[in-house]
N, C-alpha and C positions, 0 to 999 in steps of 0.2 A: 322186692328188688324197686328202690325209688328211682324215678326220674326227674330230671328238673326239667323245666321248658324252658326251652332257646329262646334268647333274648333276639327282638327285633332290632336288626340295624339302624341305628339314628336318621340314614340317608335315606331311608323308605317308611316313613311314618304312616300311620294310617289317618285319615281325614277327620276322625273321630277320636273322643278320648276312652283309653280303654281299659274296663276293669279286668285286672287278674284275679282270678279266684280259685285258691287251691281245694282240692277234694281228696278227702281224707273217709276212712270206713267209720259208721256211726252204728252206733248202737241203738234199741228202742227208747231210752230213756232220754235222749240227745231229739228224738224227733218232733218234740213240740218247739222246743229252742231253737232247732234248726228250720223250722218251717218260719218262724217268727224272723229270722234273719236273711231267708229267701224274701219275705214280702219286704223288707226295708231294702235290701240291694236292689231288688227288680226296679221298686221305684228311680235307684239313681242311673239304671242302666238306659243308654240313649238309644231309640229304636235305628238300625238302618234306613227307612222310607222316611221316618222324618229328617235325618241330617240330609237327604238328597235333596228334599221336597225345600230345605231351607235355601238352596243354591239357585239363583238365578240363571234361569235357562236364556241362552246367548241365538240369536237366530242370525239368518243371513242379513237381514239389514242393520245389526250391530258392529258388520266386520268394517274396518277402515275404509275410508272411500279409497284410498292408494291400492287396497286387495282386491274392492272389485273392480276397480277398470282394469286391474292384472286379469282379470277372469274374463271381461268383457274383450280388453285386446285380445286374448286366447282366441276366442271365438271369431270376433271379427276383422283381427287385423289389427298391426299397431298403427296408431295416430301419430302422425310427423304434423309440426307446425306446416300449414299450405304454401309458408312463405320459404321456409328452409330449401338450402341446395341439397340437403342430404335427402329431404321429402322428394325431391324431383329428379334425383338420379339415381337412387338406389331401387331397381326394378324389382327387386324381390318382395321389398316392404310395400312400395307402391302396389305391387300388383296382387299382394294379399288383401290388401284393404280395397282396390278397386272392384276386384271379382268379388267381394262377400256379399252382393245383395244381385249376383247376376246366378249362384250355384240353383242346384234342385231345391234346397232347404230353405229359401229366403223367407217365406212365407213362418217357418218356424222360429228365424230370428226375430223378426219385427215381435212376436207374440210373446219375447223375453222382457218387453217393456210393461207386461203385465206382472209380473213376479212381485215388485213393490214399487214403493213410492219414489225411493232413490235411485232404484231400475229403470224407471219409466223416464227419468231424464238423463242417465248416462246412455241408454240404448237410442233415446230420440236423438241425442247429440251425434251420433255415430251415424243413424239412420239418414240423417238429412245433413250431414256434415258436406258432402259431394253429390249434388242432384246433377242430372242430366235432362234436357229437355229438348223437344223436337222445336225447329224454329218455324212454325206457325202460328198463326191466330189462336187456330182453338188450344193447341197446347198451351201459350201463354196464359189465354182468359182462363183456362182451367187450374193452371197454378196459384193465379191471381185469386180466385175465389177460395182455394184450399187456405192459403195463406190468412186471406183475411177472416176464413173462421178459424183458424189457429194460429195466432198472431204471437203466441209463445215459441210458435216453432223458428220463426223470423231470425233471430239470432244465431240458431244451430248452423245454418247454412253459411258455409266459409269457403266453398269451390262451387260456381255457377258453370256450367258447361252447355251451350247451345250448339245445337248441329242442325244444319239446312239440309233437305231433302234435295237432290239435285235432278230425281225424276220419280215419278208416280205412275201406277199401273191404271191403264185406261183399258176397259173387256168391252169387246165387239158385241153386236148381237147376239150371235150364236153363241155367246156364254151368258149372258144374263135373258136368255129367250125364256119363259115359263113353259116351253113345249120339252126342254131338257131336264130332268130329275136331278143331275148332277153333271156339273162342266167336266170335259176331259181334262186329265191331270196328266201330267208327262214328269219327267225329273227336271224341266226346265221349267214349271210352272204351269199355268194354264195356256192352253193351246192356241187361242185365239184372244190373248192376252196384248197389249201393246203399252209401251211406256211413252210417257210425254211429260213435257215441263210441268213441273207443281206448281198449281194455283192457288195455293194457299200460303204461302211462304210471307212471313214479316218481314220486314225492314231491320235494317240495325236501330233506325229510331225506334221501333216499340220494344227491342230489345235491350235497349240501354233506358228506357222509360220505365220498363217492366223491372229491371234491378234495382235502380234509383230509389222507386218508390216504395219497393216491396221486401227487398233483401239489403239494408243497408249495408251490413257488416261483412258482406263478402269482399274478400282478399285478393281470390284467384278469378279471372273469368276468361274460359275457354270458347272461342269462337272455331267451329271446324264447316269450312264452306264445301266439303264434298269432295268425290274424286267421280270424274267423267270427262270423257272426250269433248271438247266442246263445251263445258257445264258453264250454265249461264250465271250470270255474277249477281251476288247479293243486293240487292238495292239499298241504297243507304237512307235515302229519304221516300216520302212518297210521290210518285211522277208527276199526280196533280198540283203538286205544290213547286213543280222546277221553275215556274214562272216566275218565283218571289226575288227581288231584287239582292245582290250581295250574297257572300259564302255563307251557306247554313253550318250549323252545329249540333254535333250529339248532345244529348243531357248529360252533365258530365256526373261521374261516379267516383268520388273521391276518397273511397276505401280500398278501391283496389289497387294492389300494388304490383300485380302479375299480371300479363294478358299472354293465352296462348292460342296462337293462330293456327289452325291446321287448312290445309288447302286454300293456304294464303293468295294465291292466284284468283280464285272466285270472292276473296272479300276483298284485296286492295290491287289494285291496277295501275295508281300512277302515284303522283305527290300529294293531289288533292285529295285522295281516299286515304293517305297514309297519314296525313295530317290530321285528318275529319275524326279517324278513330284514337288515334295517339292525344289527338288534342284534348281528348273527353276523359282524359286519365291523368289529372293531375299528378299525383302521386304514384305515378307508376316508375319503377325502379328494374322489372325486370320482364323481357322481351322474349320469347319463346315463339319464331316464326318458322313454319315448313312450308314445302311445296308438294304436293302429291307426283307430279311429273315434271322430268326436266323440262326446262322451256329457254330459249336466249332471253326470253322477255323478263324470264324473273332476274336472270344476270343484270339485264339494263336497267327494270325499273328501280334495282335495288342502289345500282350504281348511280341513279338520279337521286335518291332519297335519302343514303347514309350520311352525304353531309349536312342534310338538315336534322339530322338524329338529336331528338329532346336531350337535352344535357342532365336532366334527372334519371336518363337509363343507365344504370352502370350495370347490367349484368345483360349481356345478349347471347343469344342462342340462336343461330341459322341454321337451317338444313334446306338446301339447295337440288340435293340428288340424294333421292332414298335407295337407288337400285345399289345395292353393295357386290358389285362384281365388276371382273376385270373385262377391258374392250380393246379390240385390235387395234382401233385406231381412233381419234377424236372424232366425234361425232360433229355433223355439219353443223347443228344449232349453236354448236360454242364457238365457231371460227365466225357466226354471224355476229355473235357476242362480242369475240374479242378484236373485230374490227373497229366497234365503238368505241369501246374503252377497256381498261385492264380493271377487272372486279380488285386483283388484290392491293395494288395500290391505292384504291378507292377504299378500301376496308381497312387499310393500316392507318387513315387518317383520324380514326375514331378508338384508337387503343388511348390516346391521354385520358379521357374521361370513365372507361371501363375498368371495371376491376375483375371480373370475370367475364372470358370469350371464349365459346363454344362453337365451332364451324364445320359443317359438312358439305363438299363441295371440291371445287376444282383450285387448286391451289399451290403457289411457287415460292423460290427462294425471295423474290421480290416484295412478296407482303411482308416480313419482317425486316429485309433492307430498307425498305421504305420507311416503316415504323422506326429504325433506329436514328434516323435524319429526322424525325419529325417531334419525338417524343424527347420531352426535357427530362434527364433523368433526376433532377429534384423534385418533380412535381407529379412523377409517374404513380399511377395507382393498382397497374394491372397485377393480380395476385394469382390468376391461372389461366393456362392457355390451352384448350384441345381443338385440335384439328383432327379429323376425318377424311383423308384425302381420296376422293375420286379418283381425279389423276394430276398428273403436275403439266402446268400450262408451258407447253412448248412451243417454239418460232414458227409461224404458220408455212414457212416453207418445208418443213420438214412432216409434211402432213403422214406422210406413210410410217413414219416411224414414232409417233404419237403415242400410242396404245399403252396398256399398263399391265402390270403382271409380275410373278417374279421371275418369269424368264425372258422380260423385257431388261435388258441393259441400258438402255436410253432412261428408261422409267426408274430403276434403280440409281442412277447417277442421277439423276433430277430430283429423286427423294433425298438422297445423299445431301444434295446441295440444300435442300429446305433444311434439313437438322443441323447442318454448319452454321446456316444464316441465323436459325433459332438459338444455337449453341452462344453464338456470337452477339446475340441481340440480351442477351443476361444481361451484361455488362450495362446495359442502359436501363432495360426493366430487371431494375434490381429489387423490385418487391415480388416479383414471381417466386414461389415457391412449388407451384404444380405444371408440369407442364408435358402434355402426350401428343405423339404426332403419331399416325397409325396410318395404315392401308389394309381394307377389310376387301376379302375375295371370298365369298359365299361358295363359288365354285370350284375353290382351289383344291387340290389333289392333298396339297400340303399345307393346311391352313397355317400350321405351327411356324412355318416359315414366311408368312406375310410380314414384311418389314414394320417395326415400329420402335419408337423411342419414348423412353417415359422416364423423366426426371420428378422424383418426390423424397421428402424429406433427406434433402441432399445426398441421395442414390440413384445413380443412372442405371438402364438396364434398357436390349435391344440391341439398334442398331448400332455401330460401331467402325470408325478406320482411325489412321493416322491424322487425319485433318482434325476430325471432331472429336478426339482427344486433346488436342492441341489447343484449339479454341475454347475447351471445358478449362483446362488449365490456366487461361489467359482471362475468361469471364468469372470462374468459380473454381478458386485453387482449391477449396475445400471439399468439392465434391469429388466423390469416388463411384466406380464402376463395380456393380453386383461381380461381374466375372467378365474375363476377357477372352474368350474361346476361338480359337483358330478353327473349328470346323465347327460343322452343323449337327455334326452326332454321326448316328448311322441309320441310312435310310434303308428301310426293309418293308417286306410286306407281311401284313397281319394275317390271321386265321380267313378273314373275309377275302382276302385278296385286295385288300387296300392298303396305298402306300402309307406309313407313318415314318415320324422321326424319333430316334430314341437318341437321348441325351448320353454324352460319354460318361457322364456322372450317374449311376444307378439312382440315385438318391433323389434327384431332381424329378418335378411331374412337368413342369415346364420349361421351355427355352428361354432364356434370359440374356442371352448374347448371339449377337448376328453380325457377324464380320462382313464385311460389302464385298470383297474379293470372293467369297465362296459363291456369291451370286454368279459371277462369270463364270465360275466351274458348272454350275448348276444350268447356265444358259447354253453351254457350248456342247457338254458331255453327257445331257442327261435327257432324254425325250420324254416329255409328260402330256398326257392326252385329255 
């Protein structure tokens, strides 16, 4: 019985020419002629090995540059432009890159530069994109020597971070005595160790000279003044040069467009300090300033300087208090600052030049009420407003009713006034596309009920009342609310004994509607410890 060889589909061809041969029974008389045919046909058959050897091999270096960068982004973390708002605000992306060189295998990451010449450039760009140095003369001299010996690395540095130590250990005689083989070590460190003021810190003048001379392509400059009670101020200039006549200035850095100042009280304490630092950055457009500890002087000094804010700054982010917890009464330090000036009214005067404002601290409805009177709707530039409320300003006479929290109805009413004023201001601030006002209490047993108001993509969520809805209909008639729920949902205890809020709609994972009147019921009928 004869069998026909099945034909291969055309969609799956072989990469080589196939020579099909039919085999049939042969007698001895055909052996000679058959052997001659085999020799002729064998010469025409292409061997598998010769075919595969003809195909050129593709290595890692032959992949497109986009593929190589995607591989390294997966290892190191995604790179974002150092001046983009997304790179500053998206914490998950920033964290993946910022911690890439701090985990246990950081040395293995540096060895990836030895894979190929192309990878060497790509890896070094990521390794040197954001570097952090100690604000001491030894650290700056070592970095200057390193970049002098490797000048091809200088253009890779885009973010330069300098942190100034606020103390250094000083060991006593017993610790350093040769009679002791090993010093006594406890959980707190060396038993006889004491901490004193650092003696080798450099000045801001030295930092600016180092950046201007060594790293001409830096776009983001971070200065960290440190956190400590009664911390020393970072010197701007050498003390031996204080006798020079006239005001002094730092070496200008024209490439920097973003300045980040942490522990700002230790860096700048008066108008002259602010003008000295900001004046040395002629192309500065983004200023991110934060204070480590709440101080009355923080509010007072900013009240004096903000009217002199350089006009080229269009993106301002200020964080005056970082303790995200409710308070029973207004602290005494803010009462001292409120007597001298009202920070909300002073900050409102700068809205006309800003495109983005992010503020964390104490704020009330006077901020946006004043802004509506001072801003020309034809020239407004503000596009986004982000307020994180520590507490709302209240009259000094009502000191005992000036606390914050979801059970303080006085605070909820003041927060509602702030939201109403913000919604009303949208008619004047007609370029605003994003607005968020929120209160954060890390100690709250019901964090989902912390009041907030969010306007994004023409849709509102969060706190609502009849006043808020009416003002929104007048200011932005096309804006809608995600939901107008008349209850918080079901407040129950979970398996761990904690109170949780279950929305009425089981499909929801987050509360998007908070009615103001429900806080009154919460304050009167429920006790939260």
